[in-house]
N, C-alpha and C positions, 0 to 999 in steps of 0.2 A: 558400474565398472571401475576399478581403481587403475590409474595409469602410473607407471614407475616415474619417479621424480626426474630422470633424465629426458622424458618424453617431452618435446617442445611443441606447444600450441601457439601459433602465431595469430590466431584470432579466436575470439570467445564463441563464434558461432561457426561451426565446422560441418562437413558432410559426413554422414554416417550411413554408408551404403548398406551395411548389413543389419542396421537396428530395425526392430519391428515398428509399425506405425509410420509416422512421418520421418523425414530424414534429417531434421535438424538436431543439433546437439549443443549443449552449453557446459561449461566448466565451472566447478566450485572448488576452491582451494582452501585446505586446512592444514594446520600443523599437528603432528602427532609424534611424541617422543623426540622432539627436535628435528623431525624430517617433514618436509613439505609434501603433501599428497594431493594429486588432482583427481577429482572424481568427475568423470564425464557422464553427463546425464542425457537422456534421449526422451522424445515424446512418443508415448505408447498409442495404440490404435483408440483408446478411449479419451485421449487428449491430455493425459496427465504427464507432467515432467517427471521422470523417474531417475533417482540417484542411488547408488549402492544396492543394486537389485538383488545381490546375494545375501544381504543381511537378513537375519531372522526376525528382529524387531520391526515393525512397520508403522509409519505415521502418514496420515492423509491430510492435505491441507488445501484450503481454498483462498485465493487472492484475486488481485485485479491488476490491471495496467494503471499505474498512478505515477508517472514519471515526473521528475527524475528519480523517485525513491525506488520504484519497482516497475518492471515492465517486461513482458514476454519476449520481446524482440530487441530489448536494449542489451547493451555490453554487459555481459555477465548476469543479465536480467536485474541489474540494479543492486544498490547497496543493502537493502532490506532482504533481497533474496539471498545474496551472499551471506548475510549475518544468519538468518533463520535456517536455511538449509545447512549451512556450514556448522551451526551448533548441533543440529541433529546427526550430521555425518560424524562430528567428533564424537557423539554418544553411540555411533555405529548402528544407527537406524537406517532401515530402507525408507526413503522419502519419496511420496507422491504428491506433486504440487499441481493444482489446477488453476489456470488463469481464465476467469469468467467475469461478467458484469457484476458489480458489487451487491446488487440487490440478490442476485442468485448465490452469490458466496455466502451472504448472510443466511439465506434459507438453508443452504447446505449444512452449515455448522449448527443452527438452532434446531434442525430436524435430526441432527446426529449422523448425516450422511459422510461427513469428514470429521477428523479430529479437531482441527484448528481452522480459524478465521484469522486472517492477518493482512496488512497491519491495521489494527483497530484503535480508535480513540477510547478514552475513559467512558464507561457507560454509566449514565446518570442513574441514581437510585429511582426505581419505579418506572424507568423508560419502558414503554410497553413494546412488545414483540409485534412486527407486522405479520409474522407468520402464524403465531398463536395468540390471538387478541385477548384471551384470558390469563395470558402469562406476562411477566416482565422479563426483559432482556437478561437481567442479571441472575434470574432463575435458570436460564438456559446456558449461559456462558460464564466461564470463570477467567479472569485476566492474569496474564503473566506479571512479572516485574516489568517495569516501563523501560523503554530505551528511547534514543534521540528521536524527536519528532519535528514539529514546525508550528506555524501560527495559523490561526483560522481568523479570517478577515472579512469584513464587508467591503465589496468592490463596487464602485459607482460609476456610471457614466457622468462625466463632468457637466454635460448639457442639462442634466436633470437637477434642478435647483432643490438642494436639500442639505441643511446643516445637522451633522451628527456628532453628539457630544458624549456618545457611549451609552446613552440611555435608550434601551431597546423599545421602550413604550412609545418613544418618538416615531417608530416605524409602523405605527397602527395603519393599516389598510394599504401599505405599500406593497408591491408585487416584487418578490424576491426569488431568484433562481437558485435552487438547491439540487443536490445530487440524491436521487432516491435511495434510501437506506442509509445515508451517511449520518453519524452523529456529528454535530457541529460544536455546540456549547450547551451546557445544561440549561442556562437561562434562555437562550434563543429556541431550543428545541421544546422547552415547556410551552412558550408562547406559541410555537408553530403548531403543537398539537391542540391548542385552544383555538386555533383559526384566527389568532390576533391579527397577523399580517397574511397576505395572500402569498403563497409559495407555489412556484412553478417547477415541479420536479423534472429532472433530466436523467439520462442513463449514465452521463459522466461529466467531468468538468469541461471538456473540449465543447460538448454541445451546449452548455451554459455560456461560454465564451462567445460562441457564435451568435447566440440570442442577444448577448449584451452588445456585440459588435453592430448588429443589425437594428438595434434600438427596440427590439421585442420585449425586453424587460430593462429595468434601470438599475438593478442591483443583482449581484451574485454573492454568495458566500463560498470561500475558497481559500486555500493555501496560496498565498502569493507567489511562492516558489514554483508551485505546480502550473500556476496561470502563465508565469514568465516563460517557463520551459515550453509549454504547449504552444504558445504564440510564436516562439523562436523556431520551432519544429515544423509548424503548419502553415505559417504565413510566409510570403515573400518579404524581404527586408523593408520596403517601404510600406507595405501593408502593416507590418508589425509596429513600426514607429509610429504610424498614424493611430493604430489602436492604443498603444501606450500613452500617446498624448492625449487621448480622449477619455481615458479612464483614471481613476485614483483609488488608491488603497486607503479606506478610512481608519482613523486612529480614535480611540483605542482599539486593539484587536479584540475580537470577540473572545478569544481563548488562545493560550499557549498550550498546545496539546502534545505530550509524549505519545509514543506508540506502544502498543502491546500485542500479544497474541491472545486470542480469545479461544478458550479450549471448551469444546462442547461437553456439557455436563451429562449428556445422554451416552456418552462413550465410556465404557467401564474403566479405563485406565486414564482418565483424564488428569486426575490428581498426580499420578506418578509421572505422567509426561511433563506436566507443569513443573513439578519439583526439579526434574531433571534439566529441563531447559533453563530455569531460573538459575540453578547453580553454575551452570557454564557461562550465562549471560553476566552474571555478577563477576566471575573471574575474569572475563574478558574486558569488562568495564574498568575493573580496578587495575588491571595490567596496562591499560591504554590501548589494547588491541581493537576494541569496539570503534574508538575514534579513528584509529589508523585505517580500519577497513572502510568506514564510512567516507572518510576524506578521499581514499584512493578511488573507490568505485563511483563516487559523485563526479569526480574529475573525468573518469572514464566515459560515463554517460553523457556528461556535458560536452565532451569533445565532438560528439555526432560523427564518428568515423569508424573504420574498423578497428577493433580494440585488441590489444595484446594483453596477455597475462602479466606481462613484465614491463 
């Protein structure tokens, strides 16, 4: 539903007594013809966040909690959600967005149950699908133009004696925590598929952080921004300081990864959806709007308090 521009929302998570399904709502704001329009979404009975429910065109998407980039209960659901949903609202789509564990999100897109998987890293050529063993991932998914991402790093317990110079072959037989279904870097993932090192899959980054903290593993692969945010949110101050003192981010990074939308090739209109998204994304990047949106919502999520649209 669209809200008039004079309607003031004091918090991005508000109560919707009359909405179907769950009672939470969130706001995505876009500019159209010089006017700011707020779209109030709601979570329906199937668990999808629905925006612009009266629009004729419909897009379905699967994502994950990956803060501070995106999160179901974060302020505005994070800058990636504001960007992706905002672009499709700009194009007057009805948007259905599901927050699920990453491995399930990948399966939904590769099977064609949803139109889009996001945010995705670059897909290495010939990377095999976990869902269809006889298929490669790039046969099932088509990537959008890239947008701002982050770094992928090897993070180590300091009490584990190991010198890393960037040569992945030096990690032979090491046990490394990864998130099931994540792309990491092409080189790392190729060696992982070969079983060159021992990988310990987890459902999410926070699970790996706890394993690292408890000494169950000596390395994890993660975005340091995600790790720092998770630690700050889930640990008491003294515990967080102790954790940060006991681990180190190894250089060089495994990869500097931009983010993408991955369009399911099994959906009939995947190419037209991609072209429409890329066109608006390019215009937002060139105008500086993408950077402004990213900076604004990263700050709001990082404040860890009730958030205001303004």
